[in-house]
N, C-alpha and C positions, 0 to 999 in steps of 0.2 A: 634409179631404176628401171629394169631391162619392161617389158610392161613382158606379160600371162596372157599366153593363147585360148581364149575359150573354148573355141571346134579348130577342130580341120576338116580339110575336104580336097576336093580335083574339079581346077577349071579345065572345060572341052571342048571345042571347039574344031571341026574337023577331028583328023587322027591324035591331036596332036592334047597329051593332058599334063595339064600343070598340078600339081603338090601345093595345098596352096590353106593358111593357117586365116586363122581372126581371130579379130582382137575389137577389141567395144572398143567406138569413135569415142560415144561422147560418154559422161553420166548423170544423171541430175542432185546437182548440189543443194537445192528449197529445203527449208528448215521446214521440219513436221514435229504435229504433234500427237500426242495420245489424250485417248478416251479415258480420264480418270473416276471414278467414284466419289461423290466432292463429300461425303463423311469422313472416308476416311486414308483417301489422295491414294486407292490400291490400284494398278492397272486393271479396267477389262477386261471381259474376254466376251467375244462371238456367238452367236449361240446360233442353230437352226428351231427353229421354233414351228409345229404343224399346228392353222391355224382351226382343220376340223377336229382334230383326237386335241389337242388344247397342249401339247405336250413338248420338252426339250429333244429333237430326235439326233443320237450320234450321228458320228459321221457314217461310220460302218453299216446302219441300216440308213442311207440313201439311197437311190440310182438317177441316174442323167435319163431325161425326158425330154423328145423334140415339140413344140408346141407348133401342131398342125393347124390346128385352127381352135378361134378362144377358148382357151379351157379345154382343151383334149390335148391332149399326148401320146409319145408313141415313145416307148420304152425302151432303151437302149441298152445290153449288159456292158460290159468293161469289155472282155470279151473279140462283139458283133463293133464294138466303136476300134480292137485294133488291126482286124481284118476290114474297117473300109481306109485307117493311113493310107499317102505313101509311103513309100520305101522312106526306110529313115540316113540314105547310104549320106551324105551330105557332098554329092556332089552338084554341078554349077555346070549347066550344055547351054552353051553358046547357039540361040537361034539366029540372032543378025547382028549384024552393025547401023545404027543407026546414028546422023548430027547432033547433038546436045541441046542445039535449038528444040525439035523437035520433040523434046520432053517438057512434058511440064511437072512441076516440081511439086507442086503442091500432091503431087501423088508418092511426091518416097513418105514412108513409113519411120521405116530406121535405115542408119546406119553403123559401117562399119569397117573399120582399117582392114584390109589384106597386105598376108605379107607371104612369101617363097617360105611354100614343107622344106626338109630333104630336096632334097635333087630337082627341085623346080626353080633353081635361082636363072636359068639362061632362055628359057620359052616362059618364064613369069615378066625378064626386063622384055624381049623382045613381045609379047603384044603389049604392054605399056607404051617401047618407042613406039610398035607400029599405030594406038591408037590414034598420038600425039599426031605425028604426019600427018594420016589421016581425016585426022580431024573429027572421029567418031568417039561411040559409046558403043557398048556394049551391050545389047537386049540378051535373056534366058533365063532358065528354071532350075530353084536349086531344089532341092529334098530335101527337104527337111524337119525335122520336129513332127516329124507325122500327116504335112502338107503341102501342099508342093507351090510354092511359094515364085513369085514372078518379080526378076530382080535386073538392076544395073550397072553395071560394072563401070567405070571412068578410071584414065587417068590421077592421080592424086600426089600433089608435093612433084619434087623433080624426077622420081625415080619409082612412086610405088604405084600403088593402086588403090579402088575406094569401092566398095558396097553400098548399092542403095537398097532395100529390102520396098517395094512399090505396093502401094494399096489396086486391086486387079477393079478397073474399067469400072464395073458394077456399082464399085465400092466409091465413088467419087461422084458426088451431088453434080451436074452440071447447075452453072451457073446462071442458065438462063432462067432458074426458078427463082433471083436474089432481083428482086428490087431496089435500080440503082437512079430513083428518085424523077427528077422534070430536069428537063430541059429549057438550059440557059444559053444567052446570047450574048459573050462577055466584050467591055467595052477594050476599048486599045490601049487604054489608062490601065487598068484592070490587071490585062497578061504580059506588060510592060514589069510593072511594080512585083507578078509573081513569079517571072524569068527573075528578076533579080532578084530577090527572096534565096529562088532555088541554087544563083548560081552562088552565091552568097552562103547559104551552105551547103555548097556540094565541097567535097575532097577531093584524090586521088586516089582513094585505093580503103573500102573497108578494114575498122581496126576496132574489131571483137574485143582488146584489148583494154580498149577506152571506158566499156559497159559494162557494170557488177549490177549485185541483188541489192539493191539501197534497202527495201525489205526483209534480206535477211539480215544483215546490219543493224540494223536496227531489234531487231528478233533478239541476234544475242551479245546489243551491248545492254539487251531490257535483262534476259537470263544473271548474264553477268552482277550484276546489278541485285536481283532480286539470292542469287546465291549470301552475295558478302549483306546482305540483310536490310537489303538500302530501299527503298522505297520508288516505283518508276513515275512520273510528269509526264505525260504528252499535251507539249502546246501546242490548242486551237491551229489551224490552220490555213492561213489566212486565204479569204474570199479573192478567185479572179476575179480582175477584172472583164463585165459581159461590154463586149467590143457586135453589136447586131451589124453594123456597116459595113461591110465588104473590105467597102474603097478604105479609109481608118482601117482595119484590120489588119489590113495588108503593108499598110505605111507603119501603122508602129511595127508591126513583126520585123522588117528592114531593117528599123530604127535595133533596134534591141539588138539584130544579131550584128547588125555593125557597131555596136558600139559593145557586144564580147569581141566580136571580131578587133577591134582596136584596144580592150582592155582597162575600160571608163567600165564604171560603177554604172551601174544599171540604175534610171531614176525613178520612182514610183510615179506610176502618174494614176491622175482618176479618170472610170470608168470614162470612153468614148460614148454619147450618149445618141441614141439612134437619130437619123435622120426627121425630118420637120416631119413628110407626111405619116412616115413610121408610128410616131409616138403622138399624134394625132389624134388618133380614137380613145386614146386614152386622159387625154388633158375631155377633149368630150366627158365622159363617164361620169370625172371631175367632177364636172361643172354640172352633168343632171345630178347629180347627191349633194350637190351645194344647194341645189336647187329645190332639193328635198325634204332638205332640213327647215328651210326656209317656209 
């Protein structure tokens, strides 16, 4: 079945205008649960409760407010909010072309497929072909949903275009806020084992079809059992081996990866103990405890 467009608009660069249609590129298929009353099993409804008057407030009696200081709000009417919105034209104005390598994909919020609308086939194909040739992507503004969105348009597949809606720079946190831990000097053998492990797990390309949501599969299987009146039993998860020594962890990981590549079943191994100097404090504590009992 052909995809159904969710919106239409126009891409413009210079005096060139390209009528386009937007299509959903991806949607979540994760399982969802509803909140029910444990007494009767009925689905619950959400309500707005005023803590001052201690009463349930109907939506018709709610107003929108912006908290400009702690506990202090500026109220806006629907008419005032409408006046503040940007034009809902659906037009996308390309402001510049940049190398794809200069874009930080942490800024990507949503993605949409773009297809040509009536009369837009030729300029649509021309834009995509020229961006492929030049190795660039388009950055622009999108007047939609009452807000001016920052967007990126790039070639997709062989003849198509995809739109990425971006966060503004002010909405993205700086990575400098993240504690990346202590610095280490690695031995040659540690680097060699790590690189071999990476080589062992490296493939020619990313194949998303190889991955699936195992949680969703377990939930759906459990639902089918419950609908059929069967009991759902969950096997306890086996504890993972605690490997403290980095060198031993790399060796075991490399051996496991090689076994999977060869198709041989993995033989469970006991946890690798920590090095003597790491385990020594624990031995001393145990010795003191035995001495206290005496």
